[in-house]
C-alpha positions in Angstrom: 90.2 160.6 158.5 89.7 161.0 162.3 86.1 162.0 162.9 85.9 164.9 165.3 89.6 165.0 165.9 92.1 167.6 164.7 95.6 166.4 164.0 99.1 167.3 162.9 102.3 165.4 162.2 106.0 165.8 161.4 106.1 164.5 157.8 107.7 167.7 156.7 110.5 167.2 159.1 111.3 163.6 158.2 110.6 161.6 155.1 108.4 158.8 156.7 106.9 160.9 159.5 107.2 159.5 163.1 104.7 161.4 165.1 100.9 162.0 164.8 99.3 164.3 167.3 95.5 164.3 167.7 93.4 166.9 169.6 89.7 167.0 170.4 87.5 169.4 172.3 88.0 173.1 173.1 91.8 173.0 173.0 93.4 175.5 170.7 96.9 174.6 169.5 99.7 176.4 167.7 102.7 174.5 166.4 106.0 175.9 167.7 108.5 173.5 166.2 108.6 170.2 164.3 111.6 167.9 164.3 112.2 164.3 163.3 111.9 163.2 166.9 109.6 165.7 168.5 106.7 168.1 167.8 106.2 171.1 170.2 103.0 173.1 170.3 101.3 175.6 172.5 97.9 174.4 173.9 95.3 176.8 175.2 91.8 176.3 176.7 90.2 179.0 178.7 92.7 180.2 181.4 94.9 177.2 180.9 97.9 177.3 178.5 101.1 175.4 178.3 103.7 174.1 175.8 103.9 170.4 175.1 106.6 168.4 173.3 105.4 165.1 171.9 108.5 162.8 171.8 109.5 159.7 169.8 113.2 159.4 170.1 115.5 157.4 167.9 117.3 154.2 169.0 120.8 155.5 168.3 122.8 157.7 170.8 124.0 160.1 168.2 120.5 160.6 166.8 119.2 161.3 170.3 121.9 163.9 170.9 120.3 165.9 168.1 117.0 165.7 170.0 118.7 166.9 173.2 120.0 169.9 171.3 116.6 170.6 169.9 115.1 170.7 173.4 117.6 173.4 174.3 116.4 175.4 171.3 112.8 174.9 172.3 113.5 176.1 175.8 115.0 179.3 174.5 112.0 179.9 172.4 109.2 179.3 175.0 111.0 181.0 177.9 109.6 180.4 181.4 106.2 179.1 180.3 104.8 175.8 181.6 106.3 173.0 179.6 105.7 169.2 179.5 107.7 166.7 177.4 106.0 163.3 177.0 106.5 160.2 175.0 109.1 157.6 174.2 112.6 158.8 175.0 114.2 155.5 174.2 116.7 155.7 177.0 116.5 155.3 180.8 117.6 158.0 183.2 119.2 155.7 185.8 120.3 152.0 185.9 117.4 151.0 188.3 114.9 151.7 185.5 115.8 148.4 183.8 114.5 145.0 184.9 118.0 143.5 184.5 119.5 145.8 187.1 121.6 143.9 189.6 123.1 146.7 191.6 126.5 146.8 189.9 125.7 148.4 186.5 127.2 151.8 186.0 126.0 154.9 184.2 126.3 154.6 180.4 127.2 157.4 178.1 123.7 157.5 176.6 122.3 157.8 180.1 124.7 160.7 180.9 123.6 162.5 177.8 120.0 162.3 178.9 120.7 163.4 182.4 122.7 166.4 181.1 119.9 167.3 178.7 117.4 167.4 181.6 119.7 169.6 183.6 120.2 171.9 180.6 116.5 172.5 180.0 115.7 172.4 183.7 113.0 169.6 183.6 112.3 166.7 185.9 110.1 163.6 186.0 106.5 164.4 187.0 105.7 162.1 189.9 103.5 159.3 188.7 101.4 156.3 189.7 100.8 153.0 187.8 103.6 151.0 186.2 107.3 151.8 186.6 108.6 149.9 183.6 106.8 151.1 180.4 108.3 148.9 177.7 108.9 145.2 177.3 110.7 143.3 174.5 108.3 140.3 174.9 111.0 137.8 174.2 110.6 134.4 175.8 114.3 133.6 175.7 115.5 136.9 177.2 112.6 139.1 178.5 113.5 142.7 179.4 111.5 145.6 180.7 112.6 149.2 181.0 111.2 152.7 181.6 111.6 154.3 178.2 108.4 156.4 178.4 108.1 159.4 180.7 106.5 162.7 181.4 109.0 165.5 182.1 107.9 169.0 183.3 109.7 172.3 184.1 109.4 174.3 187.3 106.7 176.6 186.1 104.5 173.5 185.3 104.3 172.8 189.1 103.3 176.4 189.9 100.7 176.6 187.1 99.2 173.1 187.5 99.8 172.1 191.2 96.9 169.6 191.0 98.2 167.7 187.9 98.8 163.9 188.0 100.4 161.3 185.8 99.6 157.6 185.5 101.1 154.9 183.3 98.5 152.4 182.1 98.8 148.9 180.8 100.3 148.5 177.2 97.3 146.6 175.7 98.4 145.7 172.1 101.6 147.8 172.2 105.0 147.1 173.6 104.9 150.6 175.3 102.6 151.9 178.1 100.5 155.0 177.5 100.7 157.8 179.9 97.6 159.7 181.2 98.2 163.3 182.2 95.4 165.0 184.2 95.9 168.8 184.6 93.6 169.2 187.7 93.3 166.2 189.9 90.3 166.2 192.2 92.1 164.5 195.1 91.4 166.1 198.4 94.4 167.7 200.2 93.9 167.7 204.0 94.7 170.9 206.0 98.4 171.2 206.9 99.4 171.5 210.6 101.5 174.3 212.1 105.2 174.2 211.2 108.0 176.5 212.4 110.1 177.9 209.6 113.8 178.6 210.2 113.9 181.9 208.2 111.6 183.6 210.7 114.5 183.9 213.1 116.4 186.2 210.8 113.7 188.9 211.2 114.8 191.7 213.6 111.5 191.5 215.5 111.5 187.8 216.0 112.9 187.6 219.5 110.7 190.5 220.5 107.6 188.6 219.5 108.9 185.5 221.4 109.5 187.5 224.6 106.1 189.3 224.4 104.3 185.9 224.4 106.6 183.9 226.6 106.7 186.4 229.5 103.0 186.0 230.2 102.5 183.8 233.3 101.3 180.2 233.2 100.2 178.1 236.2 101.2 174.4 236.4 104.1 172.0 236.8 107.1 172.7 234.5 106.0 170.4 231.7 102.5 171.9 231.7 104.0 175.4 231.7 106.2 174.6 228.7 103.4 172.9 226.8 101.0 175.9 227.4 103.6 178.5 226.3 104.5 176.6 223.2 100.8 176.2 222.3 100.0 179.8 223.0 103.0 181.1 221.0 101.6 179.5 217.8 99.0 182.2 217.4 101.5 185.1 217.5 103.8 183.2 215.2 101.1 182.7 212.6 100.3 186.4 212.7 104.0 187.3 212.6 104.2 185.1 209.4 101.2 186.8 207.8 102.6 190.3 208.5 106.2 189.7 207.4 106.6 186.7 205.2 103.2 185.5 204.0 103.2 184.8 200.3 107.0 185.1 200.2 107.4 184.4 196.5 104.8 187.0 195.6 106.5 189.6 197.8 109.8 188.9 196.1 108.2 189.5 192.7 106.6 192.7 193.9 109.8 194.0 195.4 111.7 193.3 192.1 109.1 195.3 190.1 109.3 198.2 192.6 113.1 198.2 192.4 113.1 198.1 188.6 110.7 201.1 188.5 112.9 203.1 190.8 116.0 202.2 188.8 114.4 203.4 185.6 113.6 206.7 187.2 117.1 206.9 188.7 118.7 206.4 185.2 116.6 209.3 183.8 116.5 211.6 186.9 119.5 210.9 189.1 118.9 212.5 192.5 120.1 211.7 196.0 116.7 210.6 197.1 116.4 208.0 194.3 119.9 206.8 195.0 119.0 206.2 198.7 115.7 204.6 197.7 117.3 202.3 195.2 119.9 201.2 197.8 117.2 200.5 200.4 115.1 198.5 197.9 118.2 196.4 196.9 118.7 195.5 200.6 115.0 194.8 201.1 114.9 192.5 198.0 118.1 190.7 199.2 116.4 190.0 202.6 113.3 188.7 200.9 115.2 186.5 198.5 117.3 185.0 201.3 114.0 184.3 203.2 112.5 182.7 200.2 115.5 180.5 199.6 115.5 179.3 203.3 111.7 178.7 203.1 111.9 176.4 200.1 115.1 174.8 201.4 113.4 173.7 204.6 110.3 172.5 202.7 112.5 170.6 200.2 114.5 168.9 203.1 117.8 169.6 201.1 120.1 170.1 204.0 123.5 170.3 202.3 123.1 172.5 199.3 125.1 175.7 199.7 125.3 178.6 197.3 123.5 181.8 196.2 119.8 181.8 195.3 119.0 178.2 194.9 115.3 179.0 195.1 114.5 177.4 191.7 116.1 174.2 192.8 114.4 174.1 196.2 111.0 175.0 194.7 111.3 172.1 192.3 112.2 169.8 195.1 109.2 171.0 197.1 106.8 170.5 194.2 108.0 167.0 193.5 108.0 166.0 197.2 104.4 167.3 197.7 103.2 165.2 194.7 105.2 162.2 195.8 103.8 162.5 199.4 100.2 162.6 198.2 98.8 159.2 197.3 96.9 159.3 194.0 95.6 155.8 193.9 95.9 152.6 196.0 94.4 149.1 195.9 92.9 147.4 199.0 93.5 143.7 199.9 90.8 142.6 197.4 92.4 144.5 194.5 89.8 147.2 194.4 91.1 150.6 193.3 90.8 153.4 195.9 91.0 156.9 194.4 89.4 159.2 196.9 91.1 160.6 200.0 88.5 159.1 202.3 88.9 155.6 200.9 92.8 155.7 200.9 92.7 157.1 204.5 90.4 154.3 205.7 92.5 151.6 204.0 95.8 152.9 205.5 94.3 153.2 209.0 92.8 149.7 208.9 96.0 148.1 207.6 98.4 149.7 210.1 96.0 149.5 213.0 96.0 145.7 212.6 99.8 145.5 212.3 101.2 148.1 214.7 100.9 147.7 218.5 99.5 144.2 218.3 100.8 141.8 221.0 102.7 138.8 219.8 102.3 135.9 222.3 105.4 134.2 220.8 107.6 137.0 222.1 108.6 136.4 225.7 110.5 138.6 228.2 114.0 137.8 229.3 115.5 138.0 232.8 118.5 140.1 233.8 120.6 136.9 234.5 119.9 135.6 231.0 121.0 138.9 229.4 124.2 138.9 231.5 124.9 135.4 230.3 124.4 136.4 226.7 126.5 139.5 226.9 129.2 137.9 228.9 130.1 141.1 230.7 128.9 143.6 233.3 129.3 147.3 233.6 131.8 148.7 236.0 130.5 150.4 239.1 131.5 153.9 238.1 129.8 153.5 234.7 126.6 152.3 236.5 126.8 155.4 238.7 127.1 157.6 235.7 124.0 156.1 234.1 121.8 156.8 237.2 123.3 160.2 238.1 120.9 163.1 238.1 120.6 165.0 234.8 122.1 168.5 234.9 121.1 171.7 233.2 124.4 171.7 231.3 123.6 168.3 229.8 120.2 169.5 228.7 121.6 172.6 227.0 124.4 170.6 225.3 121.8 168.3 223.8 119.7 171.2 222.5 122.6 172.9 220.8 124.0 169.6 219.5 120.9 168.9 217.4 120.5 169.9 213.7 118.3 172.9 213.8 116.9 172.3 210.3 115.6 168.7 210.9 111.9 168.1 210.3 109.6 169.1 213.2 107.3 166.6 215.0 103.6 166.9 216.0 104.1 170.1 217.9 105.5 171.9 214.7 108.7 173.2 216.4 112.2 172.5 215.2 115.4 172.6 217.2 116.2 175.9 215.6 113.5 177.7 217.6 114.9 176.7 221.0 118.5 177.4 219.9 117.8 180.9 218.7 115.4 181.8 221.5 117.3 180.0 224.3 117.8 183.3 226.2 114.0 183.5 226.6 112.8 179.9 226.6 115.8 178.1 228.0 114.9 178.2 231.7 111.4 176.9 231.1 112.8 174.2 228.8 115.4 172.9 231.2 113.0 172.9 234.2 110.6 170.8 232.1 113.2 168.2 231.2 114.5 167.9 234.7 110.9 167.6 236.0 110.4 164.7 233.6 113.4 162.8 235.0 112.4 163.4 238.6 108.7 162.6 238.2 108.9 160.0 235.3 105.7 161.7 233.9 105.2 163.0 230.4 102.0 164.6 229.2 100.3 163.0 226.2 100.9 166.1 224.1 104.7 165.6 224.3 104.5 161.8 224.0 102.4 161.8 220.8 103.9 161.0 217.4 103.0 161.5 213.7 103.3 158.4 211.6 104.7 159.2 208.2 104.5 156.6 205.5 107.6 156.1 203.4 107.3 154.1 200.1 109.3 150.8 200.1 109.1 150.8 196.3 109.2 153.6 193.7 105.5 153.3 192.7 103.6 152.0 195.7 100.2 150.5 194.9 99.0 149.1 198.3 99.3 149.8 202.0 101.9 147.0 202.5 104.3 148.8 200.2 104.7 151.7 202.7 107.0 151.7 205.8 105.8 153.7 208.8 108.2 156.0 210.6 107.4 158.0 213.8 108.0 161.7 214.0 108.3 162.6 217.7 107.9 166.0 219.3 111.0 168.0 219.8 110.7 167.9 223.6 110.5 164.1 223.5 113.6 163.9 221.3 115.5 166.1 223.8 114.6 163.9 226.7 115.7 160.8 224.9 119.0 162.3 223.8 119.6 163.6 227.3 119.0 160.1 228.8 121.4 158.6 226.3 
């Protein structure tokens, strides 16, 4: 019937059969479950293996509730293996996924059911490119588009297939858009710059490492001294990370296995030595688990989640953010598709170079007298005096400890947390550098540089104009601005 293709369907689960699955090539498959609205199978090819649920949900809410319960059963059967659920779910997951959204629609009961199901089976949308809405009713009198088709994955999917990508294509002769899932995308990922991680400060040797590096003399003005010491300290920090927390998740797994083995021996041969060893391993595992949680929390940018062992949640946030932050495909101004890192990079540089920092001759300066006339007021003398008063060391320190230590770092890679924790060692150099800036009105290029981060204006950006640039300043620059204010 299908030349060269193998296939299976769900005619045994429902009278008319709703789903046909066709497979070609070296993939080996094993059916796990077959229901009226979904078929789940295990796919294997070489070293790659995962579970896949092909979905065609019913229109009715009560019928879909049966599908949501079936997903919970499937999750229990496949355990923690990589799992992807793809197809027509016949329901949106938020009001914005409908073209008739006007900002006031609430969350329907059917939508709540779907959200609860995703939470119960611990899956999330795989970041995608292409079309946002995947279905259209094609009615001239009342046209409507919605996102009814999606690709959901669990946490272990991201760790097993970190290079996967999803794209929704045009519908052609159907009223639904097909999805294209690629397991290993060839997009180039550029090297990542240095970044200070907050969990390092919890290590008992952290301040010792800081002091060993920071105490070495540097010649220059205070700003040059601070820059040189921060730059020099990156080397010891990287080595410190490799020695103590490199591959943190792997270390957690190894420590769990070690603890389990000792506990097994302890249960069979209870001795004082094994009791002490088991106790030490539990403390060591707890330290590693807390470090892992803080590591993924910082990478996920989830600042306000509190609780015990949220590592799975943070890991999922990190995986989704990494995929969302990596452009898979863009179009240039002529509509040509750009799918390589080099082509996308060149297009973004060209677009923003022509729009940022360009002089506008229509914008004219204004005089002090004109501003006074517009504002209709003038500052009191004592207020003016306060604004031009010399900056004090106390003001600098107050600004440092008033900042959120977990905010994203700038081009130098350091966060506020580093200066707050190591203030006893680095504080004098930092304050002298800030005061020198206000007295000399000079700032080295290294502290004045920024990283431009592109934030999508729309959910699925397709061209450079659909990104908004934001500047990430160095932490020293931020402190100087905050102190001035």
